[in-house]
C-alpha positions as a printed Julia matrix, in Angstrom:
120×3 Matrix{Float64}:
   0.05   0.11   -0.07
   3.17   2.3     1.18
   4.06   1.79   -2.52
   1.21   3.83   -4.46
   1.52   6.35   -1.87
   4.49   6.86   -2.74
   3.25   6.43   -6.52
   0.43   8.93   -6.49
   2.72  11.1    -4.29
   5.05  11.1    -6.88
   2.34  11.6    -9.77
   1.24  14.77   -8.21
   5.08  16.58   -7.62
   5.34  15.45  -11.03
   2.05  17.45  -12.3
   3.41  20.59   -9.72
   6.78  20.37  -12.03
   5.19  20.82  -14.63
   2.54  23.29  -14.4
   5.18  25.6   -12.71
   7.33  25.58  -16.56
   5.74  28.58  -18.9
   5.37  27.65  -22.18
   7.38  27.95  -25.36
   6.34  30.59  -27.27
   5.82  28.29  -30.53
   3.49  25.46  -28.75
  -0.27  27.1   -29.82
  -2.4   24.27  -29.29
  -1.16  24.03  -25.5
  -0.57  28.48  -25.14
  -3.67  30.32  -23.08
  -4.86  31.61  -26.05
  -7.02  28.65  -26.91
 -10.04  29.22  -24.72
 -12.14  26.61  -22.98
  -9.59  24.04  -22.61
 -10.01  21.92  -19.55
  -7.19  23.12  -17.29
  -5.57  25.48  -19.08
  -6.41  28.65  -17.31
  -5.19  32.25  -17.24
  -1.28  33.37  -16.06
  -3.36  36.1   -13.58
  -6.13  33.71  -12.44
  -5.68  32.57   -9.0
  -5.0   29.06   -8.52
  -7.8   26.89   -6.74
  -7.05  25.42   -3.26
  -8.15  21.59   -2.56
 -11.01  23.14   -0.33
 -12.67  24.9    -2.78
 -12.41  22.25   -5.82
 -13.93  19.28   -3.56
 -16.65  22.29   -3.03
 -17.47  22.59   -6.35
 -17.02  19.15   -7.24
 -19.52  18.49   -4.92
 -22.0   21.52   -5.64
 -21.84  19.74   -9.05
 -22.77  16.01   -7.44
 -25.86  18.38   -5.74
 -26.82  19.76   -8.76
 -26.77  16.72  -11.16
 -28.96  15.03   -8.43
 -31.49  17.47   -8.18
 -31.56  18.15  -12.39
 -32.05  14.11  -12.0
 -34.9   14.45   -9.36
 -36.2   17.36  -10.98
 -36.66  15.41  -14.74
 -38.12  12.44  -13.11
 -40.76  14.01  -11.13
 -41.69  16.32  -14.21
 -42.41  13.03  -16.18
 -43.89  10.95  -12.92
 -46.52  14.19  -13.64
 -46.92  13.78  -17.24
 -45.04  17.0   -18.76
 -44.34  16.74  -22.24
 -40.66  18.3   -22.16
 -40.18  15.41  -19.89
 -39.06  12.31  -22.05
 -38.41   9.37  -21.17
 -35.2    9.19  -22.21
 -33.91  12.1   -20.55
 -35.27  11.0   -17.87
 -32.77   7.85  -17.43
 -29.82   9.47  -19.17
 -30.57  12.33  -16.46
 -30.68   9.65  -13.86
 -27.73   7.67  -14.36
 -25.28  10.68  -15.08
 -26.09  11.68  -11.7
 -25.75   7.8   -10.43
 -22.24   8.11  -11.99
 -21.19  11.86  -10.25
 -22.05   9.98   -7.09
 -19.97   6.61   -7.07
 -17.42   8.97   -8.51
 -17.77  11.28   -4.55
 -17.98   8.46   -2.98
 -14.7    6.68   -4.46
 -13.2    9.69   -4.31
 -13.94   9.78   -0.69
 -12.86   6.29   -0.19
  -9.63   6.76   -1.71
  -8.43  10.2     0.98
  -9.89   8.3     3.53
  -7.26   5.76    2.97
  -4.57   7.41    1.55
  -5.24   9.43    5.33
  -5.15   6.26    7.46
  -1.97   5.6     5.52
  -0.64   8.48    6.6
  -1.65   8.1    10.58
   0.52   4.43   10.66
   3.17   5.15    8.92
   5.77   4.94   11.66
   7.75   8.07   12.96
C-alpha cells in the first residue's frame, strides 16, 4: 500500500513541476490563447485550493442529483418536455457522479489512514 502512496505522491510532484514551468512561445496547442480547454488557466487567474475544488465537485454532484430528481418528477406528472430518455440519462449521470464522489472519499480516507499509520 505504501508503494501506491509513493507512486501517487511522485505523480503529484511531477504534475506540480510541469504546471510551474512556463510554456514555450511556439507551443500553440498548449498556449493560453486557446479558450475553453480544461486545465488551461490564464496566468492572472488564482489557483483554486483543494477545498474549493472539492466543494465545487460536490456542488456539481448535488446539481446533477437535483436535475435528475426534477426530471423524474416532471416525467411522473406527464409534462410534455420530460421524455423517458432524458430522465434515464440524467439518472445515470447522477448515479455515476455520486459513485465517483464516494470512490474519491474512500481513497482520501484510505490515504489518511496510511499516513496516520506510518511509523515515525
